[in-house]
N, C-alpha and C positions, 0 to 999 in steps of 0.2 A: 351255484350264491344264495345266500338265503332269501326267504323272501319277503320279508319285513328291515331287507336293507336298506330300504329310502327312509324309513320310518325311524331307523339306529342313527343315520346320520344327519337328518333332522332333528331328532332327539341331542343329536353331541352337539350341532351349531349352535342349536338352541342355549345349550349351556355356558356357554362362552359369553356371550353378553351382546359383545361389540360397544364399536364405539360410540360413547355417551356426547351427544353435542346436546350443549345451553337450550331449558327450556326458552319459549319462546315469548315475550312481555311487549305486548301492546304498547305502540307508543311510548316507549323508552330511550332513555338516556343510553345507549348501547355500548358498554365496555366492559364485553365478556366474553367477547370472540376476537379481539387480537385485530380486530380489522381498520382501516384506516379512512379516517373520516376527515381528515388535514386535505386530505385532495381533495378540491371541493369538488360540488355534486354537476357542475356545468362540464366538467371534465371528460366526466363519461359523458354527458347529453351528447357531448359534441362529439365525440370519436364512437359514439356508438349512432349516429343518424349521417356520420360519414362512414362509416361500417356499411351501412343497410343502404345505402346510394351505391358503393360500390359491389356489391353481392347480388349473387341469383342464385339463392338458395333450391331454385329447381336439380343445381346440379351441386355433384361431390365436389369436395376442395382441394380437385388438381393442381396441384404445383404452387397451394399455399403455405403447404408447411415450409415447403424449403424457402418462400420467398419471406415468409417469418422470422427463421434460422437466420439469414441471412440478416436483419433487421436485430435480431437477440445478440451477432454478432460483434456488430460494430457496436454496442452498445458496452458490452463485455470485453471488448478486443481480445477475441479468443476464436481460433481459424472456427469456420463454420462445422468444417469436419468432425469438431469436437462436442459438437451439441446437439444435444437431442431434447425432445419434448414429449408432456405428456397432459393430460385431463387433469391437470391440479397434481402438485406434486405427490403426490401420496399415492395415482396411482402410478408415477413412475415407481416410486419404493415397494407399491404391491406387485408390477409384473419383476422386478429385480429379488424381492424375496422368492416369489414363487413360481422360477426361473434357477437360480444359482442355490438354494434354502433347500435343506431336507430336515427331516426328524433325525438325520447324523450329522446336523450341520450345527455345532454351537458357537451362536452369536453374544458378543458382547457388547453393555453396552449399560449406557444410566441407570439410575434411579432417585427420583422418575427421570421419563423421558415422555417425549410425542406417542400421545395412547394410541392412536394409527395405526403406529409401529408396534406395539404391544400386542395388541388383538392381531393385526394380524402373523404374528409369527405365532400366537397359539390358534388361530384358525388352519396353519400350516405344522399345525405339532413341531416349529421348530423350537430346540430350546435355548434360551435366554439366562444368560447369564448379567446380571444389572449392578452396580457396582453401587452404595448408595451415596449420596451428597451427605460433607457434613453438617453439624448444627449449623453452619453461617451459608450453606446453600451456595458449597466449592465444590471441589470434586479434584483428588487424589490423583493427578498422574501418574505417579511413579504405582500409586497400587492399581493405577488402571494398565499400564503396560507391563507389569506384574503378571497378573490377570490374561492379559491378551495372549498368552503362549498356551494357553488349550483353547483360544478361540480361532474360527474359520473367517470370520466376519466380524470388524467393526463396524456400529454404529453410531453416532454423535450428531445430536442437533444443535448446531453452532452459531448464535445463542442455544442456551437451553431450553424449551418451554418445560415447566412452566418455572422455573428458576427466574431466566435471564444469564445465566453465568456462561462467560466465555472464557476458555483456556485461554491460556498468552501465549501470541502466535508460534516461540522458538518450542513451544514445550508442546504442540499440538501435531506441530511441524517433524520434531525428533522422533512421536510414536508411531507417524504416517512412515516417519522410513526405516523404522526397524520392527514392522510388521509386513509379514510377506504374504499375509491373505486379503482379503476385500476390504477399501475402507469405504464406508461411505459416509459422507459427512453434511448433513441435511443445513444449508442456509436459507432455510426460510424468513429468516429473522437479520440478515447477513448486513443488509445496510444498515443497520442502526449499528450493530456493534463496531468493532474498533479494526476490520481488517475480512477478506476473502481467502480461503486457498483454492482458490478457481483456477489460477496460472499455475501452482505446482502440481495439478494434471497431465503436464504436458511435458513433466520430466516423471511421473510414477505412472503406470498404466493399469495398476491394481486401486487408484482413489478415483473413486465417482462424488462431484459435489452436487448436491441438486438445491437453486434455487427455484423461484415463484415470482410473479405477476401482481400477486393475491396481496401483499401486505407493501410494500413500499408502494407500489402499483394504484390501489387503492382498489383492486380487479379481482375481486373473491371469489364475484359471483360466476365469473368468468371459466372458470375451474383453469388458470395457463400453469403450468410448469414446465420447469427445463430440468439440462442437466449437464455437466461440463463434463468429460470424462476419454480416453483414449482412442482414437477412429476404430479400432478393431472392435472395442466394444460399441462404440456410438454406433455402427454400418451395422453390428448382428443387436441392436434392442431396437433401430427402425426398422431395421428392414423384415426381421423376421420375430421377433417378439412384442412390438408396438401394434395395437391396431392397423390394419389401413389407410383409417380416416382416423384419429385418436381426438381432433379440433375442429369443431363445429367450423363452418365459414366465418358465420360472423366475430367469434372468439380469434379467427387467425386475422382477419381484419383489422379487429379493437385493438387486438395487441403492437399489429405492426403499426397504428396511430399513434396509438399509448407510449412507443417506446419512440416515435419521430419526435415527441415532447417530454422527451425526460431532463431537460431541466426543471417542470415542475416540479417532478419527483423527487431532486435532490435537494428542491426549497423544503418539502415538505417533511423529509427525511431530518431535515435542520431546525425545523421547530417539534415534530417528534420526541429530539433530544434535547432542547431546551425543556419542553412541558416536562419532560420525562425526569428529570432534573427538580423539576419545580417541587413535582408529585410525593419525591422522595422524600427531598428534604422534611415539606411538610406534612410528608405521615410520621416520621422522625421525631416530631416534637409530641408525639403522645405518647407516653408510659407504657402504655397498653400492647402497642404495639412493637412487633420485632422486623422492619420492613430491612429486605436483602438490596444487594447490590442489583442492577442489571444490565443490560446491555443489548434488549428487545425492545418493540414496542407493547411494554405493558410492563409493571411490577406487582407482585409477589412479597405477600405481608405476610406475617402470624398474628392473629386478635388473638390467639389461646383460649379461654373456656368462654368467649362473646362472641365467638367468631358468625354461629349462628344468629344471635341478637342484632349485631351490626348488618348482615346478609339480610336478614329479612328486615330490617327498619327500611336499608335501602330501596330494597324491592317494593315495600311499603309506598314511596316516595317517587317511583318509577324512574328507579337508577339499577341497571342493572350489571353485577360481576359477577364475577365465576368463584362457586364454592366447591372448594377443591377438600375442605378438610384434611387428614393427618397426612402429612408428608414425613417417613421417614421419623423423626422426633419433634415433628412438629405438632400439635393437635389440629389447630384452628386455621389453616391458610385459605385464602383469599386470592385472587389475582385480579386487579384493577387495567384493563386497555390505556392507553392514553389515547386518547383522543382530540379532540378541539380545545382548544385555550377557556374555550364556554361551556365543554363537558364536561373538562375536566376541574372546573370553576366549581360547578353546580355539584359535584362527587364528594371534593372535599368540604365543602361548605353543610352539607349533610352530616358529615364525618363532624367537622366541629360542634353540630348542634345536636349530636349525638354523644360525644366526649365530654364536651365543654364545658 
């Protein structure tokens, strides 16, 4: 082996770049990371306080993951034998890619798609075929199905990040039924969409549906993701591929307590859907914006040549949104998360003052 192999590895990894996180804007109206602020802060405070009382962090969380999976099972009404967990849904995706794909495995996805997934494929030298969205930020299912003939793995985030697009349910079901390889459907934003395909995993051994408590439950900081898949895959993943203790004791206990209060989550999701409609309708009043439909807790819009000015003006006013720039044929894309009614109103008023 070459003496400088270690330096060459570092140089190779450094060239990849890695997943780009948003910049931290202190004391900002935070609408840049698709977090859920509609869930009241007291909800988190209560479950964290109770989790602390229920925990002894001197001990490893033996049996904790199993109790959490039972609660998830009750929540989504799917057998616990089909459910696995991870340190965020991104860690689940990472373990699937690193163990089921290689430089000889073709993965088919959309362009754009979840940035972390793209970066992990680069890290592992996995060939990625990406089908571009149309000018209206929709994906042609027939084109995607035709391209899938040359792939071993399909990955779709549904709803998509950052477009908010979700396939019609029957079209995506048809695609899954016709594909013989591994299908990964990332439903991180699924609660804000029209449907979930989780129950389809009961009859399709090649389907993995990934979900999370980060978005709808407002628990992004706890890093708690889970998936639904065939029992054989789930057993192998949890007993062989997954870390012995993938979740902290506090995360496990907080997740259990949060799932017990899922009625609050349903109310928050309904509020976000209402606010999403208001956001889209208001932004569409401005001729300088092209606003795309969304089934997620964010809205993507093209501000064209003025996107940098819009982003900078909002930043100056302490309002953080995501600057994405070019997405396919759209040059000036910005993405705004759906926050509380008050947060959304501050954003919309700032836009009115800027463009009015």
